[in-house]
MIBA-831423 format. One line per 2 residues: number of its first residue (from 1); their letters; for each residue y, z, x of C-alpha. Coordinates in pm, 1 decimal, padded with zeros to 6 digits, always signed. Layout:
NUM> A> Y/Z/X ~ ... $
This chain:
1> MR> +02788.7/+02841.2/+03817.6 ~ +02905.4/+02861.1/+03472.8 $
3> EH> +02722.9/+03066.1/+03268.6 ~ +02610.0/+02937.5/+02915.9 $
5> LL> +02512.5/+03183.6/+02589.9 ~ +02235.7/+03053.8/+02394.2 $
7> SI> +02142.7/+03186.8/+02045.8 ~ +01776.1/+03215.1/+01888.9 $
9> GW> +01762.4/+02877.0/+01675.3 ~ +02045.3/+02733.8/+01759.6 $
11> VL> +02323.5/+02709.6/+02035.4 ~ +02648.6/+02811.1/+02018.0 $
13> CL> +02898.7/+02497.4/+02110.7 ~ +03072.7/+02638.8/+02403.1 $
15> LA> +03044.8/+02369.7/+02647.7 ~ +03223.8/+02138.8/+02444.6 $
17> GA> +03496.4/+02337.5/+02315.8 ~ +03341.7/+02269.9/+01980.4 $
19> PA> +03440.2/+02576.5/+01714.8 ~ +03109.4/+02832.5/+01652.3 $
21> MA> +02908.8/+02835.5/+01325.6 ~ +02812.0/+03148.5/+01143.7 $
23> AD> +02470.5/+03201.3/+01191.7 ~ +02364.1/+03130.3/+00805.2 $
25> RT> +02154.6/+02824.9/+00798.8 ~ +01915.8/+02729.2/+00527.0 $
27> LS> +01664.9/+02422.7/+00565.6 ~ +01517.9/+02224.8/+00297.7 $
29> VT> +01278.2/+01940.0/+00450.5 ~ +01109.6/+01677.1/+00187.0 $
31> IY> +00824.4/+01499.5/+00377.4 ~ +00714.9/+01158.8/+00288.7 $
33> AD> +00325.2/+01020.9/+00317.0 ~ +00475.7/+00726.5/+00583.5 $
35> DL> +00619.9/+00919.8/+00895.7 ~ +00972.3/+01002.5/+00682.7 $
37> AL> +01146.1/+01317.5/+00597.3 ~ +01528.5/+01401.8/+00428.0 $
39> VQ> +01610.0/+01701.0/+00609.0 ~ +01898.2/+01919.8/+00428.6 $
41> DR> +02058.7/+02161.2/+00676.0 ~ +02320.4/+02401.2/+00510.5 $
43> RD> +02536.7/+02615.9/+00740.8 ~ +02843.0/+02778.2/+00721.9 $
45> IE> +03114.2/+02590.1/+00967.3 ~ +03437.5/+02723.3/+01073.0 $
47> VK> +03739.8/+02490.9/+01009.4 ~ +04062.3/+02548.0/+01237.4 $
49> GG> +04241.3/+02292.0/+01024.9 ~ +04376.2/+01949.2/+01118.4 $
51> RQ> +04138.4/+01713.6/+01351.6 ~ +03843.2/+01899.7/+01522.4 $
53> RI> +03473.9/+01781.6/+01633.2 ~ +03234.5/+01996.0/+01493.8 $
55> EF> +02890.2/+01998.4/+01649.0 ~ +02546.4/+02033.4/+01466.9 $
57> QD> +02206.9/+02130.6/+01707.4 ~ +01880.1/+02198.4/+01641.1 $
59> VS> +01858.0/+01835.3/+01450.2 ~ +01593.0/+01593.3/+01474.9 $
61> AQ> +01538.3/+01446.1/+01794.2 ~ +01429.1/+01143.5/+01611.6 $
63> IR> +01713.8/+01157.4/+01338.9 ~ +01831.3/+00779.4/+01240.2 $
65> PE> +02261.0/+00839.9/+01268.3 ~ +02296.4/+00600.8/+01029.0 $
67> TA> +02168.4/+00787.7/+00745.4 ~ +02355.4/+01141.1/+00802.2 $
69> SL> +02536.4/+01289.4/+00575.9 ~ +02781.9/+01568.3/+00601.1 $
71> TA> +02931.5/+01709.8/+00249.9 ~ +03185.4/+02016.4/+00307.6 $
73> GD> +03497.9/+02100.0/+00091.3 ~ +03830.2/+02003.9/+00200.0 $
75> IS> +03739.2/+01791.2/+00483.7 ~ +03701.8/+01432.0/+00554.2 $
77> IV> +03472.0/+01258.6/+00873.7 ~ +03659.5/+01054.4/+01112.6 $
79> EQ> +03337.6/+00951.6/+01339.2 ~ +02983.3/+01100.5/+01391.2 $
81> NF> +02782.6/+01096.5/+01725.0 ~ +02424.5/+01190.6/+01776.2 $
83> DF> +02371.5/+01284.8/+02155.4 ~ +01973.6/+01288.8/+02247.4 $
85> DL> +02017.9/+01319.4/+02629.2 ~ +01840.3/+01642.1/+02668.6 $
87> LT> +01896.8/+01902.9/+02938.6 ~ +01591.2/+01883.7/+03189.7 $
89> PA> +01637.0/+01917.3/+03555.9 ~ +01522.7/+01528.5/+03613.5 $
91> KL> +01822.5/+01435.0/+03402.0 ~ +02041.2/+01723.3/+03588.4 $
93> ME> +01985.9/+01563.8/+03907.3 ~ +02052.1/+01202.2/+03770.6 $
95> KA> +02410.7/+01291.5/+03633.6 ~ +02474.5/+01481.3/+03947.3 $
97> VG> +02477.7/+01097.3/+04143.1 ~ +02781.2/+01088.0/+04329.5 $
99> RE> +02900.6/+01448.5/+04298.5 ~ +02804.0/+01738.9/+04512.3 $
101> VT> +02594.9/+02018.0/+04467.3 ~ +02449.5/+02284.2/+04662.8 $
103> IV> +02125.1/+02318.6/+04872.3 ~ +01939.6/+02684.7/+04909.6 $
105> RV> +01660.5/+02707.0/+05142.1 ~ +01471.3/+03010.2/+05214.0 $
107> NP> +01313.1/+03105.1/+05547.6 ~ +00962.5/+03153.4/+05465.5 $
109> AT> +00881.9/+03372.7/+05763.6 ~ +01229.5/+03621.4/+05772.7 $
111> GA> +01341.1/+03536.4/+05371.9 ~ +01708.2/+03413.3/+05480.4 $
113> ET> +01862.8/+03197.0/+05263.8 ~ +02075.6/+02857.2/+05413.6 $
115> RE> +02315.3/+02684.5/+05211.9 ~ +02462.1/+02386.6/+05246.0 $
117> EA> +02681.9/+02117.8/+05059.4 ~ +02548.1/+01787.0/+04959.4 $
119> LV> +02636.5/+01436.8/+04781.4 ~ +02378.5/+01311.9/+04600.5 $
121> LA> +02314.5/+00938.6/+04633.7 ~ +02058.5/+00844.4/+04437.8 $
123> TN> +01744.0/+00993.2/+04219.6 ~ +01527.9/+00639.8/+04204.8 $
125> GG> +01202.9/+00753.3/+04269.7 ~ +01313.8/+01015.2/+04427.1 $
127> VV> +01644.8/+01240.7/+04538.8 ~ +01842.5/+01119.5/+04802.6 $
129> LK> +02125.5/+01330.8/+04980.9 ~ +02374.8/+01348.3/+05214.5 $
131> IG> +02433.4/+01691.2/+05388.7 ~ +02740.8/+01603.9/+05678.4 $
133> QR> +02666.5/+01335.8/+05874.3 ~ +02308.7/+01320.5/+05780.4 $
135> IE> +02092.8/+01113.6/+05501.3 ~ +01784.6/+01336.1/+05360.3 $
137> VL> +01541.1/+01336.4/+05101.3 ~ +01463.5/+01626.5/+04925.5 $
139> RD> +01090.5/+01656.6/+04914.2 ~ +00858.8/+01837.9/+04674.2 $
141> DG> +00662.0/+01971.6/+04962.7 ~ +00607.0/+02371.0/+04852.0 $
143> LP> +00887.1/+02483.9/+05027.6 ~ +01109.1/+02726.0/+04889.2 $
145> VR> +01428.4/+02525.3/+04808.2 ~ +01627.4/+02544.4/+04518.0 $
147> VI> +01941.0/+02334.9/+04418.4 ~ +02273.0/+02442.5/+04237.8 $
149> FD> +02503.2/+02271.7/+04012.6 ~ +02847.4/+02425.6/+03931.2 $
151> KV> +02813.5/+02249.8/+03547.9 ~ +02641.8/+02097.4/+03272.1 $
153> PE> +02726.2/+01744.2/+03214.1 ~ +02933.8/+01712.9/+02886.8 $
155> NL> +02668.8/+01454.7/+02773.8 ~ +02359.9/+01655.4/+02830.7 $
157> RA> +02225.2/+01897.8/+02583.6 ~ +02011.0/+02214.9/+02562.2 $
159> RP> +01902.1/+02089.7/+02211.2 ~ +01944.1/+01715.6/+02006.4 $
161> TL> +02304.7/+01767.7/+01928.4 ~ +02478.6/+01544.0/+01603.2 $
163> SV> +02885.4/+01553.4/+01662.8 ~ +03093.1/+01506.0/+01362.2 $
165> TV> +03481.5/+01420.7/+01422.9 ~ +03615.5/+01568.9/+01087.6 $
167> IG> +04018.2/+01611.6/+00974.7 ~ +04006.1/+01972.9/+00774.4 $
169> GR> +04255.6/+02134.5/+00524.0 ~ +04289.2/+02523.0/+00514.9 $
171> AG> +04152.2/+02689.8/+00783.6 ~ +03826.3/+02936.7/+00745.7 $
173> TR> +03460.8/+02912.9/+00706.1 ~ +03307.1/+02735.7/+00463.0 $
175> PA> +02906.9/+02601.6/+00366.0 ~ +02814.8/+02264.7/+00464.0 $
177> TL> +02539.2/+02056.6/+00446.8 ~ +02410.2/+01794.5/+00657.5 $
179> SY> +02145.4/+01572.5/+00543.1 ~ +01949.9/+01301.4/+00708.9 $
181> LT> +01651.2/+01084.4/+00733.5 ~ +01364.2/+01137.5/+01036.2 $
183> PG> +01070.8/+01010.4/+01149.5 ~ +00843.0/+01222.6/+01306.9 $
185> LG> +00771.9/+01468.8/+00999.0 ~ +00467.3/+01360.3/+00800.5 $
187> WR> +00216.5/+01460.8/+00581.7 ~ -00161.7/+01339.4/+00425.7 $
189> AD> -00410.3/+01490.1/+00195.5 ~ -00746.1/+01583.0/+00319.6 $
191> YV> -01007.4/+01651.8/+00074.2 ~ -01321.8/+01849.3/+00143.5 $
193> AL> -01645.6/+01799.6/-00143.7 ~ -01972.1/+01999.2/-00138.8 $
195> YN> -02215.7/+01813.0/-00356.9 ~ -02485.8/+01975.6/-00515.1 $
197> EA> -02784.8/+01761.7/-00533.6 ~ -02975.8/+01967.6/-00764.2 $
199> DS> -02744.2/+01969.9/-01038.3 ~ -02554.6/+01687.5/-00947.1 $
201> KI> -02209.9/+01830.6/-00941.5 ~ -01940.7/+01859.8/-00634.3 $
203> DV> -01689.0/+02120.1/-00533.7 ~ -01359.4/+01993.2/-00424.0 $
205> QG> -01085.8/+02147.0/-00250.5 ~ -00778.2/+01968.5/-00116.6 $
207> WV> -00551.3/+02059.2/+00184.1 ~ -00208.5/+01928.4/+00267.3 $
209> TL> -00188.2/+01878.4/+00667.8 ~ +00193.6/+01848.5/+00793.9 $
211> TN> +00228.6/+01720.9/+01127.7 ~ +00547.6/+01743.4/+01320.2 $
213> SS> +00682.3/+01552.5/+01630.2 ~ +01047.4/+01526.3/+01602.6 $
215> GV> +01126.6/+01721.5/+01872.4 ~ +01253.3/+02038.3/+01713.0 $
217> TY> +01139.4/+02282.4/+01476.1 ~ +01227.8/+02396.3/+01127.3 $
219> DN> +01253.3/+02768.7/+01079.7 ~ +01157.1/+02900.5/+00738.5 $
221> AQ> +01227.8/+02547.2/+00539.2 ~ +01186.0/+02471.6/+00190.2 $
223> TL> +00927.3/+02228.9/+00182.5 ~ +00903.3/+01955.9/-00040.0 $
225> LV> +00597.8/+01675.7/-00025.7 ~ +00611.6/+01357.8/-00173.0 $
227> AG> +00283.8/+01157.7/-00283.3 ~ +00424.3/+00789.5/-00304.2 $
229> SP> +00536.1/+00522.8/-00074.2 ~ +00900.2/+00436.2/-00044.2 $
231> TQ> +01017.2/+00107.4/+00071.6 ~ +01179.4/+00086.8/+00350.2 $
233> VD> +01379.8/-00214.3/+00481.7 ~ +01371.3/-00299.9/+00849.1 $
235> GG> +01495.3/-00048.0/+01115.7 ~ +01324.8/+00219.9/+00871.8 $
237> GR> +00981.5/+00208.6/+01095.4 ~ +00751.1/-00005.7/+00907.0 $
239> QP> +00736.6/-00408.9/+00919.8 ~ +00577.5/-00598.3/+00650.8 $
241> NY> +00177.5/-00673.1/+00727.0 ~ +00144.0/-01047.9/+00625.1 $
243> YR> -00209.9/-01066.1/+00692.5 ~ -00443.9/-00833.9/+00583.0 $
245> GQ> -00818.3/-00982.9/+00658.0 ~ -01077.4/-00857.1/+00476.2 $
247> QP> -01021.7/-00570.3/+00252.5 ~ -01227.1/-00212.8/+00247.3 $
249> RP> -01444.9/-00131.6/-00036.4 ~ -01251.4/-00037.2/-00311.1 $
251> TL> -01250.0/+00332.5/-00436.9 ~ -01093.5/+00308.7/-00769.3 $
253> QQ> -01299.9/+00175.1/-01023.4 ~ -01108.5/+00287.4/-01320.7 $
255> AG> -00707.9/+00370.0/-01306.5 ~ -00646.0/+00682.4/-01514.6 $
257> TE> -00412.1/+00717.0/-01794.0 ~ -00383.8/+01088.5/-01828.5 $
259> SG> -00043.0/+01292.5/-01778.8 ~ -00029.4/+01618.7/-01599.6 $
261> SR> +00186.6/+01894.7/-01585.0 ~ +00294.9/+01810.5/-01219.6 $
263> ER> +00706.1/+01735.2/-01136.4 ~ +00750.7/+01426.2/-01104.7 $
265> LG> +01029.6/+01225.9/-00891.6 ~ +01092.6/+00875.6/-01035.6 $
267> DY> +00751.1/+00702.6/-00992.5 ~ +00644.3/+00991.4/-00759.5 $
269> YL> +00471.2/+01320.0/-00769.4 ~ +00634.5/+01623.6/-00601.7 $
271> YP> +00408.3/+01900.6/-00421.3 ~ +00600.1/+02186.8/-00345.1 $
273> LA> +00480.7/+02460.0/-00145.8 ~ +00481.8/+02808.1/-00237.8 $
275> ER> +00682.5/+02981.7/+00032.7 ~ +00924.8/+02885.3/+00293.1 $
277> TT> +00732.6/+02775.3/+00608.9 ~ +00832.2/+02720.6/+00971.6 $
279> IA> +00709.8/+02367.1/+01102.3 ~ +00738.2/+02376.8/+01446.1 $
281> NL> +00744.4/+02100.6/+01680.0 ~ +00418.9/+01925.9/+01775.2 $
283> QT> +00219.6/+02141.3/+01516.1 ~ -00035.5/+02069.0/+01251.5 $
285> KQ> -00010.9/+02302.5/+00972.6 ~ -00259.0/+02289.7/+00657.1 $
287> VS> -00196.9/+02392.6/+00342.0 ~ -00447.2/+02408.9/+00024.2 $
289> FL> -00316.5/+02235.9/-00279.7 ~ -00648.1/+02196.1/-00475.5 $
291> DV> -00985.4/+02405.0/-00550.3 ~ -01212.9/+02263.3/-00831.8 $
293> HG> -01627.0/+02339.1/-00864.2 ~ -01840.1/+02210.5/-01078.9 $
295> VP> -01732.5/+01870.4/-01132.3 ~ -02007.3/+01632.3/-01240.1 $
297> AE> -02112.9/+01361.0/-00982.0 ~ -02347.9/+01089.9/-00970.2 $
299> HG> -02519.5/+00960.0/-00677.7 ~ -02600.8/+00617.5/-00631.7 $
301> YE> -02673.7/+00291.3/-00453.9 ~ -02444.4/-00023.3/-00403.2 $
303> FR> -02506.5/-00343.4/-00210.0 ~ -02260.3/-00625.6/-00193.5 $
305> NR> -02347.2/-00987.8/-00053.6 ~ -02056.8/-01143.1/+00047.2 $
307> WL> -02140.2/-01473.6/+00033.2 ~ -02435.1/-01713.0/-00079.7 $
309> GT> -02629.0/-01704.4/+00251.3 ~ -02954.3/-01559.7/+00374.8 $
311> AE> -02948.5/-01245.0/+00585.8 ~ -03163.5/-01253.2/+00856.5 $
313> TP> -03261.5/-00908.2/+00849.7 ~ -03272.1/-00644.4/+00523.7 $
315> QS> -02960.9/-00460.5/+00522.9 ~ -02864.3/-00107.1/+00423.0 $
317> AK> -02730.1/-00035.5/+00089.3 ~ -02453.0/+00185.1/+00071.8 $
319> SV> -02495.0/+00571.9/-00027.4 ~ -02252.9/+00588.0/-00299.2 $
321> YS> -02088.7/+00920.5/-00489.8 ~ -01872.4/+00870.0/-00824.2 $
323> FS> -01666.9/+01120.8/-01019.1 ~ -01371.6/+01159.4/-01252.0 $
325> TS> -01041.2/+01330.6/-01190.9 ~ -00983.0/+01332.7/-01589.8 $
327> AH> -00872.1/+01706.3/-01729.5 ~ -01199.1/+01699.9/-01933.0 $
329> AG> -01544.0/+01736.7/-01685.2 ~ -01323.0/+01574.8/-01355.3 $
331> LG> -01077.0/+01756.8/-01102.4 ~ -00799.0/+01746.9/-01346.6 $
333> DQ> -00538.6/+01631.1/-01108.1 ~ -00314.2/+01337.5/-00970.4 $
335> LP> -00446.6/+01277.4/-00573.9 ~ -00247.8/+01192.9/-00305.9 $
337> AG> -00374.8/+00933.3/-00073.4 ~ -00599.8/+01055.4/+00205.7 $
339> VL> -00923.1/+01116.1/+00344.6 ~ -01219.8/+01289.4/+00165.2 $
341> RF> -01500.5/+01414.0/+00335.4 ~ -01865.3/+01463.6/+00174.5 $
343> YM> -02087.5/+01760.4/+00282.2 ~ -02445.6/+01846.7/+00144.0 $
345> RD> -02621.9/+02166.3/+00166.7 ~ -02963.2/+02118.7/+00370.3 $
347> KR> -03276.9/+02360.8/+00309.3 ~ -03165.1/+02638.9/+00517.4 $
349> GD> -02835.3/+02676.2/+00308.8 ~ -02594.3/+02523.1/+00549.8 $
351> PQ> -02297.9/+02250.2/+00478.1 ~ -02372.8/+01907.2/+00644.8 $
353> FI> -02104.2/+01629.6/+00681.0 ~ -02279.8/+01329.7/+00532.5 $
355> GE> -01973.2/+01052.8/+00538.9 ~ -01599.2/+01042.7/+00441.4 $
357> SR> -01417.6/+00758.9/+00257.9 ~ -01035.9/+00664.2/+00222.0 $
359> ID> -00902.8/+00684.3/-00106.4 ~ -00556.8/+00563.9/-00252.5 $
361> HT> -00280.5/+00754.1/-00481.3 ~ -00529.0/+00816.9/-00763.5 $
363> PM> -00381.2/+00929.8/-01120.7 ~ -00500.0/+01154.5/-01359.5 $
365> GS> -00830.2/+01039.3/-01596.6 ~ -00942.8/+00778.7/-01297.7 $
367> TL> -01262.6/+00710.2/-01165.7 ~ -01362.3/+00722.9/-00825.9 $
369> SL> -01670.7/+00585.1/-00631.8 ~ -01674.8/+00666.2/-00266.3 $
371> AT> -01894.8/+00527.3/-00020.1 ~ -02007.3/+00799.9/+00247.9 $
373> GD> -02219.0/+00567.4/+00491.0 ~ -02514.7/+00342.6/+00518.9 $
375> AF> -02868.7/+00427.2/+00314.0 ~ -03163.7/+00498.0/+00561.1 $
377> DV> -03442.2/+00419.8/+00309.5 ~ -03283.6/+00165.4/+00071.3 $
379> KV> -03274.1/-00168.2/+00198.7 ~ -03166.8/-00519.7/+00009.9 $
381> RA> -03198.2/-00912.8/+00182.2 ~ -03055.1/-01186.7/+00038.7 $
383> VV> -03216.8/-01539.2/+00073.9 ~ -03150.2/-01878.1/-00019.4 $
385> DK> -03442.6/-02024.4/-00166.8 ~ -03312.2/-02360.2/-00189.7 $
387> RT> -02985.2/-02517.7/-00184.2 ~ -02957.0/-02874.5/-00354.7 $
389> RL> -02657.5/-03137.2/-00361.7 ~ -02610.2/-03202.0/-00719.7 $
391> ST> -02274.8/-03427.8/-00649.2 ~ -01993.8/-03459.8/-00404.3 $
393> FN> -01824.7/-03128.3/-00522.6 ~ -02127.9/-02972.2/-00715.8 $
395> WQ> -02411.4/-02731.8/-00536.1 ~ -02690.2/-02549.6/-00690.3 $
397> SD> -02768.6/-02237.0/-00475.0 ~ -03112.8/-02060.1/-00579.2 $
399> MR> -03095.6/-01694.9/-00487.2 ~ -03373.1/-01420.7/-00410.0 $
401> YE> -03270.0/-01040.1/-00349.3 ~ -03548.2/-00845.8/-00212.3 $
403> LS> -03498.6/-00460.6/-00233.6 ~ -03697.8/-00185.1/-00118.9 $
405> NA> -03725.5/+00179.0/-00151.3 ~ -03852.3/+00410.6/+00103.5 $
407> LP> -03772.5/+00758.5/-00115.8 ~ -03995.4/+00953.2/-00319.3 $
409> RP> -03836.3/+00908.3/-00601.3 ~ -03702.6/+00576.5/-00820.3 $
411> VT> -03334.6/+00467.9/-00746.3 ~ -03055.7/+00225.4/-00924.4 $
413> VK> -02890.9/-00028.2/-00668.0 ~ -02573.1/-00158.2/-00809.5 $
415> LL> -02605.9/-00546.7/-00638.3 ~ -02304.8/-00726.1/-00612.2 $
417> QE> -02296.2/-01089.5/-00552.7 ~ -01933.5/-01173.1/-00432.2 $
419> GL> -01786.3/-01514.2/-00282.7 ~ -01859.5/-01725.5/-00618.7 $
421> WG> -01523.3/-01935.2/-00563.1 ~ -01437.8/-02259.6/-00728.7 $
423> DS> -01596.9/-02290.3/-01053.4 ~ -01953.6/-02106.5/-01038.1 $
425> RI> -02178.3/-02005.4/-01318.3 ~ -02510.1/-01817.4/-01305.4 $
427> TA> -02768.3/-02078.9/-01463.9 ~ -03047.2/-01869.4/-01450.8 $
429> ES> -03151.2/-01512.5/-01365.4 ~ -03454.8/-01292.8/-01384.9 $
431> QK> -03212.5/-00985.5/-01510.6 ~ -02870.7/-01024.4/-01727.3 $
433> ST> -02623.5/-00974.4/-01495.5 ~ -02237.1/-00864.0/-01553.5 $
435> RR> -01965.1/-01064.5/-01459.2 ~ -01710.1/-00831.7/-01287.9 $
437> SA> -01500.5/-01097.9/-01183.7 ~ -01471.0/-01478.9/-01129.7 $
439> ET> -01565.5/-01429.2/-00786.7 ~ -01810.2/-01144.2/-00834.2 $
441> AE> -02119.7/-01101.6/-01048.8 ~ -02328.6/-00748.4/-01053.2 $
443> WA> -02689.5/-00623.4/-01137.7 ~ -02832.9/-00305.9/-01185.2 $
445> VT> -03168.4/-00308.6/-01003.6 ~ -03351.8/-00053.6/-01050.9 $
447> VP> -03626.2/+00059.7/-00782.4 ~ -03968.0/+00261.9/-00812.0 $
449> AN> -04025.0/+00506.4/-00561.9 ~ -04193.8/+00370.1/-00243.1 $
451> AK> -04211.8/+00039.4/-00374.0 ~ -04051.0/-00288.3/-00383.6 $
453> AS> -03802.5/-00528.5/-00660.5 ~ -03664.1/-00848.6/-00626.5 $
455> LT> -03412.9/-01047.3/-00859.8 ~ -03351.4/-01388.9/-00847.8 $
457> AT> -03029.0/-01605.9/-00974.8 ~ -02949.9/-01961.6/-00972.9 $
459> FD> -02593.2/-02027.4/-00916.2 ~ -02419.6/-02350.8/-00984.5 $
461> TR> -02095.9/-02427.6/-00805.0 ~ -01825.7/-02671.3/-00829.6 $
463> Y> -01528.5/-02711.7/-00591.7 $
């Protein structure tokens, strides 16, 4: 059986008769947050002159071949093919259907070997062989049996391979760059916030989490992360979402207007890794990009009543933490979309997890308000005291909101009444409200320690 020579990193292309490439290779990987990456693979290639095929191995197994582009001096591209049928024992046997192989059996008692030539008839659910005049099924019964093949089929590759047919000018070695887009490489931002209840401040650390399921390892790659969402048309992996359902609680309370020194690419921000790194296949890697201490933060409570109706039982208010990303008394940076996890120290000084919230891409100078969970001791119950039909399309709703606080300190609850559709007006209220939007009214209700409070409002709604 012919032997094949393998090199570390990528295979010398001997099987298909392609010219060997020099070992010089550099990788640059630009990773987007939506399971997309741009790979720029720079290698030295050997050009013979005239028409020839050049093979690039160790490309992504999920490469989008239509995006591949090869640039090199004094050559023109005729065609390119992506071979993703990888060499495995099962594939090797499948490709041997209709061909002869050698079956080697070992006698467990004596160790003696016997060899027979066999014709592979089928591999559907098992291997069916014709040996001489008999038909035999190659069973996996633990007995020492192996199969010898005379060669590796040309369309099976040890690694994903992109072959390019070119017409070259002068013969010799020259640098070339293969660029392509691929899914399977992505990143996200993860944040850890430690809240100090004594001085109402947080420490925030940001981590970039890289994931690689593209089927290949990127050795010693210069890595650049892009915070943003480039549009991809059908075939790029993402489909439009026409039905969104109920939207989650918004976290961005006020969009910032500050500019920082971070590099931009169009309307996206760039986060280059300081050093080259190896992104191994099926690996998750984390790199720190933000570490800020002593940022002022506020802890409060929020309750959203989705419609003008009565709740059967009191509902928990949300525990909410607010802080700024401003350069002054804030985090001082743009925040890529990700998940922020809150921790708080217990009486023993150990940090304990208290909840998490997702944030969108956030400009510097913004105000964030993140809900970490339901408050145990702060409850609100919305009640319709009376609903009156004033005319065919005009209703009056007399609402009462009962708030309770079992904490040994007073709290302020941001009470939001949503669902004010149509022409809705507040005609009477026990406390002055703020109209956040046409559909939402807001009150800041203070509830004393270990006590209750109430708020009443009358809504005149026309449809």
